[in-house]
N, CA and C atoms as an extended XYZ file, in Angstrom:
471
Properties=species:S:1:pos:R:3:atomname:S:1:resname:S:1:resid:I:1 pbc="F F F"
N         0.740       -1.039        0.027 N   UNK     1
C        -0.096       -0.052        0.186 CA  UNK     1
C         0.748        1.271       -0.163 C   UNK     1
N         2.056        1.156        0.945 N   UNK     2
C         2.901        2.477        0.940 CA  UNK     2
C         3.348        2.651       -0.613 C   UNK     2
N         3.905        1.577       -1.378 N   UNK     3
C         4.526        1.790       -2.578 CA  UNK     3
C         3.595        2.187       -3.500 C   UNK     3
N         2.446        1.822       -3.499 N   UNK     4
C         1.110        2.605       -4.443 CA  UNK     4
C         1.046        4.058       -4.043 C   UNK     4
N         0.982        4.370       -3.119 N   UNK     5
C         0.880        5.808       -2.381 CA  UNK     5
C         2.389        6.574       -3.161 C   UNK     5
N         3.473        6.235       -3.061 N   UNK     6
C         4.515        6.537       -3.549 CA  UNK     6
C         4.609        6.694       -5.100 C   UNK     6
N         3.756        5.910       -5.653 N   UNK     7
C         3.819        6.040       -7.094 CA  UNK     7
C         2.703        7.140       -7.387 C   UNK     7
N         1.739        6.801       -6.609 N   UNK     8
C         0.825        8.100       -6.834 CA  UNK     8
C         1.428        9.642       -6.847 C   UNK     8
N         1.978        9.524       -5.830 N   UNK     9
C         2.570       10.851       -5.377 CA  UNK     9
C         3.598       11.185       -6.759 C   UNK     9
N         4.375       10.271       -7.220 N   UNK    10
C         5.179       10.923       -8.513 CA  UNK    10
C         4.262       11.075       -9.486 C   UNK    10
N         3.427       10.104       -9.992 N   UNK    11
C         2.512       10.539      -11.200 CA  UNK    11
C         1.828       12.132      -10.923 C   UNK    11
N         1.543       12.498       -9.732 N   UNK    12
C         0.952       14.058       -9.303 CA  UNK    12
C         1.980       14.911       -9.684 C   UNK    12
N         3.113       14.634       -9.029 N   UNK    13
C         4.329       15.597       -9.322 CA  UNK    13
C         4.470       15.815      -10.888 C   UNK    13
N         4.821       14.591      -11.575 N   UNK    14
C         4.860       14.775      -12.902 CA  UNK    14
C         3.761       15.302      -13.760 C   UNK    14
N         2.669       15.036      -13.329 N   UNK    15
C         1.190       15.720      -13.842 CA  UNK    15
C         1.482       17.411      -13.602 C   UNK    15
N         1.686       17.846      -12.476 N   UNK    16
C         1.712       19.076      -11.995 CA  UNK    16
C         2.869       19.671      -12.958 C   UNK    16
N         3.948       19.119      -13.152 N   UNK    17
C         5.027       19.848      -14.021 CA  UNK    17
C         4.723       19.919      -15.397 C   UNK    17
N         3.823       18.735      -16.097 N   UNK    18
C         3.582       18.584      -17.508 CA  UNK    18
C         2.434       19.776      -17.616 C   UNK    18
N         1.398       19.864      -16.634 N   UNK    19
C         0.545       20.755      -17.058 CA  UNK    19
C         0.675       22.249      -16.702 C   UNK    19
N         1.562       22.238      -15.998 N   UNK    20
C         2.211       23.915      -15.557 CA  UNK    20
C         2.903       24.365      -16.736 C   UNK    20
N         3.262       23.714      -17.661 N   UNK    21
C         4.193       24.015      -19.082 CA  UNK    21
C         3.350       24.402      -19.908 C   UNK    21
N         1.937       23.810      -20.141 N   UNK    22
C         1.408       24.059      -21.065 CA  UNK    22
C         0.784       25.705      -21.055 C   UNK    22
N         0.697       26.286      -22.170 N   UNK    23
C        -0.101       27.578      -22.133 CA  UNK    23
C         0.821       28.629      -21.797 C   UNK    23
N         1.895       28.300      -21.246 N   UNK    24
C         2.804       29.529      -20.678 CA  UNK    24
C         4.053       29.423      -21.306 C   UNK    24
N         4.135       28.534      -22.294 N   UNK    25
C         5.708       28.657      -23.140 CA  UNK    25
C         5.232       29.693      -24.344 C   UNK    25
N         6.385       30.303      -24.912 N   UNK    26
C         6.340       31.011      -25.907 CA  UNK    26
C         6.399       30.288      -27.293 C   UNK    26
N         5.621       30.746      -28.228 N   UNK    27
C         5.617       30.079      -29.612 CA  UNK    27
C         7.351       30.070      -30.017 C   UNK    27
N         7.497       29.066      -30.414 N   UNK    28
C         8.974       28.725      -31.025 CA  UNK    28
C         8.919       29.323      -32.376 C   UNK    28
N         9.914       29.849      -33.047 N   UNK    29
C        10.094       30.522      -34.197 CA  UNK    29
C         9.893       29.489      -35.248 C   UNK    29
N         8.999       29.972      -36.066 N   UNK    30
C         8.745       29.164      -37.521 CA  UNK    30
C         9.694       29.613      -38.415 C   UNK    30
N        10.064       30.810      -38.359 N   UNK    31
C        11.183       31.694      -39.550 CA  UNK    31
C        11.902       32.884      -38.742 C   UNK    31
N        12.897       33.188      -39.298 N   UNK    32
C        13.590       34.533      -38.891 CA  UNK    32
C        14.321       35.174      -40.112 C   UNK    32
N        14.237       36.310      -39.901 N   UNK    33
C        15.138       37.136      -41.028 CA  UNK    33
C        16.098       38.136      -39.924 C   UNK    33
N        17.291       38.106      -40.623 N   UNK    34
C        18.082       39.313      -40.028 CA  UNK    34
C        18.466       40.391      -41.225 C   UNK    34
N        18.324       41.478      -40.964 N   UNK    35
C        18.685       42.528      -41.989 CA  UNK    35
C        19.466       43.649      -41.748 C   UNK    35
N        20.432       44.084      -42.304 N   UNK    36
C        21.245       45.289      -41.902 CA  UNK    36
C        21.063       46.346      -42.909 C   UNK    36
N        21.123       47.388      -42.335 N   UNK    37
C        20.705       48.766      -43.184 CA  UNK    37
C        21.542       49.657      -43.159 C   UNK    37
N        21.708       50.727      -44.111 N   UNK    38
C        22.183       51.726      -44.089 CA  UNK    38
C        21.222       53.087      -44.169 C   UNK    38
N        21.366       53.882      -43.200 N   UNK    39
C        20.188       54.896      -43.216 CA  UNK    39
C        20.769       56.247      -43.859 C   UNK    39
N        19.966       56.886      -44.666 N   UNK    40
C        20.313       58.377      -44.980 CA  UNK    40
C        21.667       58.410      -45.703 C   UNK    40
N        22.167       57.691      -46.850 N   UNK    41
C        23.439       57.318      -47.523 CA  UNK    41
C        24.473       57.401      -46.580 C   UNK    41
N        24.651       56.785      -45.320 N   UNK    42
C        25.393       56.607      -44.523 CA  UNK    42
C        25.823       57.363      -43.145 C   UNK    42
N        24.504       58.017      -43.102 N   UNK    43
C        24.279       58.680      -41.824 CA  UNK    43
C        24.361       57.813      -40.502 C   UNK    43
N        23.652       56.647      -40.986 N   UNK    44
C        23.569       55.720      -40.029 CA  UNK    44
C        23.460       54.366      -40.297 C   UNK    44
N        23.171       53.381      -39.382 N   UNK    45
C        23.082       51.971      -39.620 CA  UNK    45
C        21.863       51.621      -38.952 C   UNK    45
N        21.333       50.284      -39.352 N   UNK    46
C        20.659       49.627      -38.617 CA  UNK    46
C        20.736       47.916      -38.701 C   UNK    46
N        20.214       47.671      -37.678 N   UNK    47
C        20.182       45.947      -37.739 CA  UNK    47
C        18.515       45.535      -37.031 C   UNK    47
N        17.761       44.579      -37.667 N   UNK    48
C        16.834       43.803      -37.257 CA  UNK    48
C        16.692       42.361      -37.361 C   UNK    48
N        15.852       41.895      -36.533 N   UNK    49
C        15.587       40.473      -36.919 CA  UNK    49
C        13.889       40.398      -36.616 C   UNK    49
N        13.465       40.011      -37.968 N   UNK    50
C        12.134       39.582      -37.578 CA  UNK    50
C        11.913       38.216      -37.431 C   UNK    50
N        10.946       37.557      -36.388 N   UNK    51
C        10.908       36.454      -35.775 CA  UNK    51
C         9.389       36.144      -35.976 C   UNK    51
N         8.995       35.312      -36.712 N   UNK    52
C         7.609       34.666      -37.056 CA  UNK    52
C         7.572       33.454      -36.325 C   UNK    52
N         6.527       33.618      -35.317 N   UNK    53
C         6.047       32.729      -34.501 CA  UNK    53
C         5.264       31.837      -35.075 C   UNK    53
N         4.896       30.534      -34.256 N   UNK    54
C         4.194       29.467      -34.691 CA  UNK    54
C         2.737       29.870      -35.223 C   UNK    54
N         2.482       30.849      -34.109 N   UNK    55
C         1.043       31.491      -34.171 CA  UNK    55
C         0.977       32.278      -35.334 C   UNK    55
N         1.911       32.870      -36.259 N   UNK    56
C         1.868       33.448      -37.290 CA  UNK    56
C         2.143       35.119      -37.152 C   UNK    56
N         2.503       35.418      -35.949 N   UNK    57
C         2.649       36.670      -35.333 CA  UNK    57
C         4.099       36.735      -36.063 C   UNK    57
N         4.694       38.260      -36.042 N   UNK    58
C         5.935       38.430      -36.342 CA  UNK    58
C         6.439       39.711      -35.415 C   UNK    58
N         7.597       39.301      -34.534 N   UNK    59
C         7.940       40.250      -33.718 CA  UNK    59
C         9.250       40.901      -34.476 C   UNK    59
N         9.669       42.079      -33.917 N   UNK    60
C        11.121       42.620      -34.286 CA  UNK    60
C        12.020       43.066      -33.232 C   UNK    60
N        13.136       43.045      -33.286 N   UNK    61
C        13.993       43.234      -32.371 CA  UNK    61
C        15.443       44.085      -33.116 C   UNK    61
N        15.873       44.843      -32.746 N   UNK    62
C        16.973       45.422      -33.132 CA  UNK    62
C        17.751       46.437      -32.462 C   UNK    62
N        18.396       47.286      -33.515 N   UNK    63
C        19.178       48.290      -32.980 CA  UNK    63
C        18.989       49.382      -34.393 C   UNK    63
N        18.841       50.747      -33.994 N   UNK    64
C        19.132       51.707      -35.212 CA  UNK    64
C        20.500       52.567      -34.605 C   UNK    64
N        21.468       52.989      -35.120 N   UNK    65
C        22.115       53.909      -34.837 CA  UNK    65
C        22.339       55.147      -35.891 C   UNK    65
N        22.558       56.223      -35.352 N   UNK    66
C        22.546       57.437      -36.215 CA  UNK    66
C        23.675       58.209      -35.698 C   UNK    66
N        24.414       58.867      -36.789 N   UNK    67
C        25.601       59.572      -36.475 CA  UNK    67
C        26.429       58.836      -35.474 C   UNK    67
N        26.629       57.531      -35.462 N   UNK    68
C        27.638       56.835      -35.020 CA  UNK    68
C        27.492       57.088      -33.421 C   UNK    68
N        26.880       58.033      -32.845 N   UNK    69
C        26.893       57.921      -31.385 CA  UNK    69
C        25.434       57.712      -30.780 C   UNK    69
N        24.416       57.809      -31.551 N   UNK    70
C        22.960       57.792      -31.392 CA  UNK    70
C        22.636       56.389      -31.119 C   UNK    70
N        22.344       55.765      -30.282 N   UNK    71
C        22.032       54.238      -30.256 CA  UNK    71
C        20.613       53.996      -29.589 C   UNK    71
N        19.993       53.568      -30.732 N   UNK    72
C        18.304       53.418      -30.334 CA  UNK    72
C        18.117       51.905      -30.428 C   UNK    72
N        18.535       50.888      -29.318 N   UNK    73
C        17.661       49.488      -29.410 CA  UNK    73
C        16.448       49.569      -28.976 C   UNK    73
N        15.932       48.303      -29.742 N   UNK    74
C        14.598       47.928      -29.156 CA  UNK    74
C        14.305       46.482      -29.238 C   UNK    74
N        13.145       46.302      -28.619 N   UNK    75
C        12.900       44.511      -28.554 CA  UNK    75
C        11.371       44.653      -28.644 C   UNK    75
N        10.950       43.232      -29.451 N   UNK    76
C         9.682       42.678      -29.240 CA  UNK    76
C         8.725       43.972      -29.677 C   UNK    76
N         9.009       44.528      -30.986 N   UNK    77
C         7.963       45.462      -31.160 CA  UNK    77
C         7.130       44.348      -32.413 C   UNK    77
N         6.187       44.555      -32.984 N   UNK    78
C         5.306       43.972      -33.803 CA  UNK    78
C         5.317       44.321      -35.341 C   UNK    78
N         5.578       43.341      -36.068 N   UNK    79
C         5.825       43.835      -37.747 CA  UNK    79
C         4.362       43.426      -38.166 C   UNK    79
N         3.795       44.462      -38.920 N   UNK    80
C         2.621       44.334      -39.950 CA  UNK    80
C         3.184       44.063      -41.413 C   UNK    80
N         2.645       42.719      -41.552 N   UNK    81
C         3.451       42.373      -43.190 CA  UNK    81
C         2.111       42.796      -43.729 C   UNK    81
N         2.075       43.565      -44.797 N   UNK    82
C         0.770       43.718      -45.980 CA  UNK    82
C         0.719       42.713      -46.921 C   UNK    82
N         1.796       42.176      -47.424 N   UNK    83
C         2.343       41.100      -48.615 CA  UNK    83
C         3.560       40.640      -48.011 C   UNK    83
N         3.906       39.658      -49.157 N   UNK    84
C         5.548       39.095      -48.690 CA  UNK    84
C         6.415       40.185      -49.003 C   UNK    84
N         6.026       41.353      -49.443 N   UNK    85
C         7.200       42.235      -49.812 CA  UNK    85
C         7.026       43.514      -49.117 C   UNK    85
N         5.920       43.669      -48.621 N   UNK    86
C         5.700       45.126      -47.857 CA  UNK    86
C         5.576       44.626      -46.562 C   UNK    86
N         6.224       45.660      -45.520 N   UNK    87
C         6.192       45.657      -44.110 CA  UNK    87
C         6.120       47.164      -43.481 C   UNK    87
N         5.966       46.821      -42.348 N   UNK    88
C         6.069       48.330      -41.181 CA  UNK    88
C         6.116       47.621      -39.899 C   UNK    88
N         6.848       48.632      -39.068 N   UNK    89
C         6.821       48.036      -37.701 CA  UNK    89
C         6.824       49.529      -36.809 C   UNK    89
N         6.421       49.630      -35.569 N   UNK    90
C         6.671       50.708      -34.802 CA  UNK    90
C         7.081       50.238      -33.662 C   UNK    90
N         8.419       50.798      -32.767 N   UNK    91
C         8.872       50.437      -31.956 CA  UNK    91
C         9.265       51.394      -30.906 C   UNK    91
N         9.369       50.958      -29.691 N   UNK    92
C         9.898       52.147      -28.570 CA  UNK    92
C        10.769       51.778      -27.899 C   UNK    92
N        11.725       52.519      -27.533 N   UNK    93
C        12.845       52.368      -26.516 CA  UNK    93
C        13.668       53.418      -25.809 C   UNK    93
N        14.715       53.257      -25.382 N   UNK    94
C        15.606       54.166      -24.628 CA  UNK    94
C        16.944       54.402      -25.661 C   UNK    94
N        16.802       55.682      -26.292 N   UNK    95
C        18.201       55.962      -27.127 CA  UNK    95
C        19.451       56.616      -25.986 C   UNK    95
N        20.528       56.324      -26.533 N   UNK    96
C        21.365       56.701      -25.779 CA  UNK    96
C        22.451       57.710      -26.794 C   UNK    96
N        23.070       58.878      -26.441 N   UNK    97
C        23.901       59.570      -27.035 CA  UNK    97
C        25.261       59.826      -26.361 C   UNK    97
N        26.348       59.229      -26.650 N   UNK    98
C        27.473       59.446      -25.807 CA  UNK    98
C        28.020       60.551      -26.080 C   UNK    98
N        27.946       61.407      -27.003 N   UNK    99
C        28.290       62.799      -27.267 CA  UNK    99
C        27.698       63.810      -26.461 C   UNK    99
N        26.225       63.513      -26.210 N   UNK   100
C        25.351       64.720      -25.445 CA  UNK   100
C        26.283       64.894      -24.013 C   UNK   100
N        25.877       66.155      -23.756 N   UNK   101
C        26.129       66.729      -22.502 CA  UNK   101
C        25.586       65.802      -21.490 C   UNK   101
N        26.264       65.728      -20.505 N   UNK   102
C        25.940       65.013      -19.250 CA  UNK   102
C        24.294       65.497      -18.667 C   UNK   102
N        23.437       64.781      -18.352 N   UNK   103
C        22.049       64.678      -18.080 CA  UNK   103
C        21.219       64.490      -19.399 C   UNK   103
N        21.654       64.893      -20.538 N   UNK   104
C        21.056       64.881      -21.822 CA  UNK   104
C        21.339       63.528      -22.590 C   UNK   104
N        22.095       62.360      -21.835 N   UNK   105
C        22.570       61.360      -22.845 CA  UNK   105
C        21.318       60.256      -23.016 C   UNK   105
N        20.307       60.232      -22.690 N   UNK   106
C        19.133       59.434      -22.705 CA  UNK   106
C        17.958       60.046      -23.166 C   UNK   106
N        17.058       59.526      -23.952 N   UNK   107
C        15.887       59.832      -24.615 CA  UNK   107
C        15.178       58.774      -24.847 C   UNK   107
N        13.646       58.524      -24.426 N   UNK   108
C        12.731       57.834      -25.076 CA  UNK   108
C        12.581       57.972      -25.893 C   UNK   108
N        12.325       56.964      -27.289 N   UNK   109
C        12.052       57.195      -28.771 CA  UNK   109
C        10.781       56.372      -29.226 C   UNK   109
N        10.599       56.973      -30.249 N   UNK   110
C         9.534       56.009      -31.111 CA  UNK   110
C        10.012       55.922      -32.451 C   UNK   110
N        10.383       54.705      -33.210 N   UNK   111
C        10.613       54.703      -34.472 CA  UNK   111
C         9.734       53.970      -35.232 C   UNK   111
N         9.335       54.534      -36.453 N   UNK   112
C         8.479       53.919      -37.415 CA  UNK   112
C         9.114       53.882      -38.505 C   UNK   112
N         9.199       52.212      -38.943 N   UNK   113
C         9.727       51.740      -40.030 CA  UNK   113
C         8.673       51.286      -41.081 C   UNK   113
N         8.903       51.740      -42.530 N   UNK   114
C         8.110       51.107      -43.488 CA  UNK   114
C         8.939       50.663      -44.700 C   UNK   114
N         8.725       49.497      -45.214 N   UNK   115
C         9.440       49.135      -46.382 CA  UNK   115
C         9.034       48.015      -47.261 C   UNK   115
N         9.763       47.754      -48.579 N   UNK   116
C         9.483       46.933      -49.283 CA  UNK   116
C        10.483       46.201      -49.930 C   UNK   116
N        10.317       44.769      -49.698 N   UNK   117
C        11.236       43.887      -50.078 CA  UNK   117
C        11.305       43.083      -51.427 C   UNK   117
N        12.201       43.152      -52.068 N   UNK   118
C        12.561       42.623      -53.399 CA  UNK   118
C        13.861       42.109      -53.552 C   UNK   118
N        13.990       40.602      -54.133 N   UNK   119
C        15.490       39.846      -54.524 CA  UNK   119
C        16.311       40.260      -53.066 C   UNK   119
N        15.881       40.097      -52.070 N   UNK   120
C        16.899       40.037      -50.913 CA  UNK   120
C        17.226       41.315      -50.458 C   UNK   120
N        16.783       42.509      -51.141 N   UNK   121
C        16.880       44.043      -50.767 CA  UNK   121
C        15.764       44.641      -50.446 C   UNK   121
N        15.747       45.438      -49.611 N   UNK   122
C        14.640       46.288      -48.864 CA  UNK   122
C        15.149       47.861      -48.617 C   UNK   122
N        14.066       48.440      -49.310 N   UNK   123
C        14.127       49.982      -49.202 CA  UNK   123
C        13.013       50.527      -48.193 C   UNK   123
N        13.008       51.676      -48.004 N   UNK   124
C        12.181       52.378      -47.116 CA  UNK   124
C        12.244       53.596      -46.545 C   UNK   124
N        11.353       53.925      -45.662 N   UNK   125
C        11.211       55.507      -45.095 CA  UNK   125
C        11.211       54.743      -43.487 C   UNK   125
N        11.824       56.058      -42.741 N   UNK   126
C        11.810       55.827      -41.037 CA  UNK   126
C        11.051       57.562      -40.903 C   UNK   126
N        10.649       57.295      -39.609 N   UNK   127
C        10.468       58.494      -38.626 CA  UNK   127
C        10.993       58.229      -37.616 C   UNK   127
N        11.543       59.106      -36.673 N   UNK   128
C        11.774       58.467      -35.347 CA  UNK   128
C        11.612       60.111      -34.484 C   UNK   128
N        11.031       59.799      -33.686 N   UNK   129
C        10.833       61.193      -32.342 CA  UNK   129
C        11.398       60.639      -31.158 C   UNK   129
N        12.130       61.841      -30.465 N   UNK   130
C        12.547       61.869      -29.241 CA  UNK   130
C        11.848       62.762      -28.586 C   UNK   130
N        12.053       62.240      -26.679 N   UNK   131
C        11.211       62.965      -26.078 CA  UNK   131
C        11.969       63.716      -24.923 C   UNK   131
N        13.179       63.796      -25.102 N   UNK   132
C        13.753       64.656      -23.930 CA  UNK   132
C        14.334       65.827      -24.440 C   UNK   132
N        14.404       67.038      -23.564 N   UNK   133
C        14.612       68.483      -24.121 CA  UNK   133
C        15.991       68.179      -24.732 C   UNK   133
N        16.086       68.915      -26.063 N   UNK   134
C        17.433       69.006      -26.557 CA  UNK   134
C        17.611       68.208      -27.760 C   UNK   134
N        16.854       66.898      -27.491 N   UNK   135
C        17.021       66.198      -28.674 CA  UNK   135
C        15.950       66.426      -30.037 C   UNK   135
N        16.701       66.085      -31.013 N   UNK   136
C        15.729       66.166      -31.881 CA  UNK   136
C        14.242       65.751      -31.997 C   UNK   136
N        13.157       66.450      -32.344 N   UNK   137
C        11.632       65.900      -32.162 CA  UNK   137
C        11.189       64.444      -33.078 C   UNK   137
N        11.459       65.023      -34.273 N   UNK   138
C        11.297       64.309      -35.633 CA  UNK   138
C        12.319       64.303      -36.581 C   UNK   138
N        12.914       63.198      -36.656 N   UNK   139
C        13.579       62.674      -38.130 CA  UNK   139
C        13.053       61.995      -38.807 C   UNK   139
N        13.371       61.990      -40.033 N   UNK   140
C        12.559       61.175      -41.020 CA  UNK   140
C        13.839       61.074      -42.113 C   UNK   140
N        13.707       60.025      -42.821 N   UNK   141
C        14.557       59.758      -43.693 CA  UNK   141
C        14.230       58.510      -44.701 C   UNK   141
N        15.243       58.000      -45.276 N   UNK   142
C        15.213       56.822      -46.305 CA  UNK   142
C        16.203       55.902      -45.697 C   UNK   142
N        16.257       54.772      -45.974 N   UNK   143
C        17.119       53.415      -45.753 CA  UNK   143
C        16.786       52.512      -46.451 C   UNK   143
N        18.257       51.587      -46.972 N   UNK   144
C        18.187       50.628      -47.869 CA  UNK   144
C        18.700       49.448      -47.048 C   UNK   144
N        18.437       48.315      -47.032 N   UNK   145
C        19.116       46.997      -46.280 CA  UNK   145
C        19.089       45.770      -47.379 C   UNK   145
N        19.854       44.949      -46.741 N   UNK   146
C        20.043       43.795      -47.115 CA  UNK   146
C        19.868       42.630      -46.109 C   UNK   146
N        19.319       41.550      -46.584 N   UNK   147
C        19.090       40.538      -45.494 CA  UNK   147
C        20.245       39.358      -45.758 C   UNK   147
N        20.782       39.415      -44.386 N   UNK   148
C        22.013       38.825      -43.953 CA  UNK   148
C        21.946       37.199      -43.762 C   UNK   148
N        20.736       36.921      -43.218 N   UNK   149
C        20.610       35.339      -42.944 CA  UNK   149
C        18.799       35.078      -42.894 C   UNK   149
N        18.317       33.903      -42.956 N   UNK   150
C        17.062       33.636      -43.128 CA  UNK   150
C        16.145       33.894      -43.993 C   UNK   150
N        14.938       33.863      -43.916 N   UNK   151
C        13.942       33.601      -44.811 CA  UNK   151
C        12.350       33.247      -44.509 C   UNK   151
N        11.787       33.371      -45.537 N   UNK   152
C        10.261       32.968      -45.003 CA  UNK   152
C         9.479       33.919      -44.528 C   UNK   152
N         9.815       35.288      -44.638 N   UNK   153
C         8.878       36.215      -43.985 CA  UNK   153
C         8.537       37.178      -44.921 C   UNK   153
N         9.540       37.695      -45.350 N   UNK   154
C         9.211       39.069      -46.152 CA  UNK   154
C         9.340       38.576      -48.011 C   UNK   154
N         9.854       37.362      -48.056 N   UNK   155
C         9.527       36.915      -49.591 CA  UNK   155
C         9.127       35.829      -49.545 C   UNK   155
N         8.656       35.070      -50.619 N   UNK   156
C         8.152       33.648      -50.831 CA  UNK   156
C         9.171       32.982      -50.513 C   UNK   156
N         8.817       31.644      -49.413 N   UNK   157
C         9.411       31.028      -49.206 CA  UNK   157
C         9.907       30.129      -49.979 C   UNK   157
């Protein structure tokens, strides 16, 4: 009887572990693409990664660098895919500018990116807003990018 109770406890513990993991795990990536960009004919660079989850949602993370000192990292933005070749995303984060005076080296930002993909290349527009006094309020421009790895999100698989 004691052995049967021990087996029952083991089964109960295994069930708790098995059931506690369901519904809480993040969807595994179904596809990823990594892109590197040039902003405003060389004034800046960018790198972002699109990750399509098994549920079809596409997330973006990366960094936007402007004038070599302004760094705008972002994580877990949502990408809107209009077709296999057109996409957009809006992300937020905290920018840093190592060249700015003390007390003005950080600013919250919002970055909006729109792009068209074709033959492993992408081009588009951006608009970035900073919210700290002394930082530019609205910068806009153009960028081009190349896919450096992955596929299956912005072009036909």
